[in-house]
C-alpha positions in Angstrom: 22.9 -1.0 -9.5 20.6 -0.4 -12.7 17.1 0.3 -12.2 14.7 -0.8 -15.1 11.2 1.0 -15.6 7.8 0.1 -16.9 5.0 1.9 -16.8 3.0 0.6 -19.8 1.8 -2.6 -20.6 5.2 -4.0 -21.6 6.7 -6.5 -19.2 10.6 -6.3 -19.0 12.3 -9.5 -20.3 15.9 -10.1 -19.2 16.6 -13.8 -18.8 19.4 -13.3 -16.4 17.6 -12.2 -13.6 17.1 -14.0 -10.4 13.8 -14.3 -8.7 13.1 -11.8 -6.5 13.7 -11.7 -2.2 12.5 -8.0 -2.0 9.4 -6.2 -3.0 9.0 -2.5 -1.7 5.3 -1.3 -2.5 4.6 2.3 -2.0 0.9 3.0 -2.2 -2.1 5.0 -0.7 -4.9 3.3 1.2 -8.2 3.6 -0.8 -6.2 3.6 -4.0 -5.2 0.0 -4.3 -6.7 -3.5 -4.6 -5.2 -5.7 -2.2 -7.7 -8.9 -3.0 -5.0 -10.6 -5.2 -2.7 -10.3 -2.2 -0.4 -13.4 -1.4 2.8 -13.3 0.3 3.9 -17.3 0.3 6.5 -16.6 -2.7 7.5 -13.1 -2.5 8.4 -10.9 0.6 6.5 -7.7 0.5 7.1 -4.4 2.4 4.2 -2.3 2.4 4.9 1.4 2.6 1.6 3.7 2.7 2.2 7.1 2.1 -0.1 10.2 1.6 0.3 12.5 -1.3 -1.9 15.6 -2.3 -2.2 14.0 -5.9 -3.7 10.6 -4.3 -6.1 12.5 -2.2 -7.4 14.4 -5.1 -7.7 11.0 -7.1 -9.4 9.2 -4.5 -11.7 12.1 -3.8 -12.5 12.0 -7.8 -12.6 8.1 -7.9 -15.8 8.0 -5.5 -17.4 10.9 -7.0 -17.0 13.3 -3.8 -17.6 16.9 -4.3 -14.5 18.7 -5.6 -14.0 21.5 -2.6 -11.7 22.1 0.0 -13.7 21.0 2.8 -14.4 17.4 0.9 -10.7 17.3 0.0 -9.6 17.8 4.0 -12.1 15.4 4.9 -10.8 12.7 2.7 -7.2 13.8 3.7 -8.1 13.2 7.2 -9.8 10.0 7.1 -6.9 8.5 4.6 -4.3 9.6 7.1 -6.1 8.3 10.0 -6.7 4.7 8.4 -2.8 4.9 7.3 -2.0 5.5 10.8 -4.1 2.5 11.9 -2.8 0.4 9.4 0.9 1.0 10.4 -0.2 0.7 14.0 -1.3 -2.6 13.4 1.8 -3.6 11.5 3.8 -3.0 14.6 2.7 -6.8 15.5 4.0 -7.8 12.0 3.5 -7.8 8.2 1.1 -10.4 8.4 -1.0 -8.8 10.8 -1.3 -5.5 8.8 -1.9 -7.3 5.7 -4.8 -9.0 7.5 -5.9 -5.5 8.5 -5.6 -4.3 4.7 -8.0 -7.1 3.4 -10.4 -6.7 6.2 -10.4 -2.8 5.6 -10.6 -3.4 2.0 -13.8 -5.8 2.8 -15.2 -3.3 5.3 -15.3 -0.6 3.0 -17.0 -2.3 -0.1 -19.8 0.2 -1.2 -18.6 3.0 1.0 -16.3 6.0 0.7 -13.2 6.9 2.6 -15.5 9.3 4.3 -17.1 6.5 6.1 -13.9 5.3 7.9 -14.1 6.0 11.7 -13.2 4.6 14.9 -16.4 1.9 14.7 -15.1 0.7 11.5 -11.4 0.6 13.1 -12.8 -1.3 16.4 -14.7 -3.9 14.2 -11.8 -4.5 11.9 -9.5 -4.8 15.0 -12.2 -7.3 16.4 -12.3 -9.6 13.0 -8.6 -10.0 13.2 -8.5 -10.5 16.8 -6.1 -7.5 17.4 -6.3 -6.1 21.0 -7.2 -2.6 21.9 -4.5 -2.5 24.5 -2.1 -3.4 21.9 -3.2 -0.7 19.3 -2.9 1.9 21.8 0.4 0.8 22.9 1.8 1.0 19.3 -0.2 4.0 18.2 2.4 6.9 19.0 4.8 5.0 16.9 2.8 5.1 13.5 3.2 8.6 12.9 6.9 8.3 12.7 6.6 5.3 10.6 4.6 7.4 8.1 7.1 10.2 8.3 10.0 7.6 7.2 7.5 6.2 4.5 7.1 9.5 3.1 10.9 10.6 3.3 12.0 7.3 1.5 9.5 8.0 -1.1 10.8 11.1 -1.7 14.2 10.4 -1.5 13.7 8.0 -4.5 12.1 10.8 -6.2 9.1 9.2 -6.8 5.7 11.1 -7.4 3.4 8.2 -8.7 1.8 5.9 -6.6 1.4 3.0 -6.4 4.7 2.4 -7.1 6.9 -1.1 -6.6 10.5 -1.6 -6.7 11.2 -5.3 -7.3 14.8 -6.1 -6.0 16.8 -8.9 -7.8 20.1 -9.9 -7.2 22.2 -7.4 -8.9 19.3 -5.2 -10.5 15.9 -3.8 -9.4 12.8 -2.8 -11.4 10.4 -0.2 -10.9 6.9 -0.3 -11.7 4.6 2.6 -11.5 0.7 2.6 -11.5 0.1 -0.9 -11.8 -2.4 -2.6 -9.2 -0.9 -5.7 -7.1 -2.8 -8.0 -9.3 -0.4 -6.8 -12.3 2.7 -7.1 -10.3 1.7 -10.8 -9.3 0.9 -11.6 -12.8 4.5 -10.4 -13.6 6.3 -12.5 -11.0 4.5 -15.5 -11.7 5.6 -15.0 -15.4 9.4 -14.3 -14.0 9.1 -17.4 -12.1 8.1 -19.6 -15.1 10.8 -18.0 -17.2 13.6 -18.9 -14.8 
């Protein structure tokens, strides 16, 4: 299987490719925009990972103090939110996506440091997810995150977000592109076919 990569503004053009059946998206919470997220035409698998580089980027994006204490606090909040997302995702990918959209809406005007159990419970209530199911699935979230991290590193990736779009015989790796641009690309590919 060949991998094609683009990480600039060029789009890969290959008229022989067939529309996608699977998309693997590696990202870090608070570092990707899910407002354009739609899953009607494409089958997305969301794989959150936490890396030191993305924690620094998140800290800098939110203009937080550049010290070890703040870095550790951001790491703690991102890690907790990631585990919470993975826990909810055990109920299904669509439920996980609803969690991400609700999280994004809830965190407008806030920083990752504002994420806590109160925010979590508010989101769970909004998406109608029971606390007992959350408690039941939470122990498995760490193993899921470890698997995502292992897969991320086994692909020798270092940039987030990174998306793999799998075609019949080929795949495309897209780095550092928000989901809105990936959807634009997929829409363009659909028109070409």
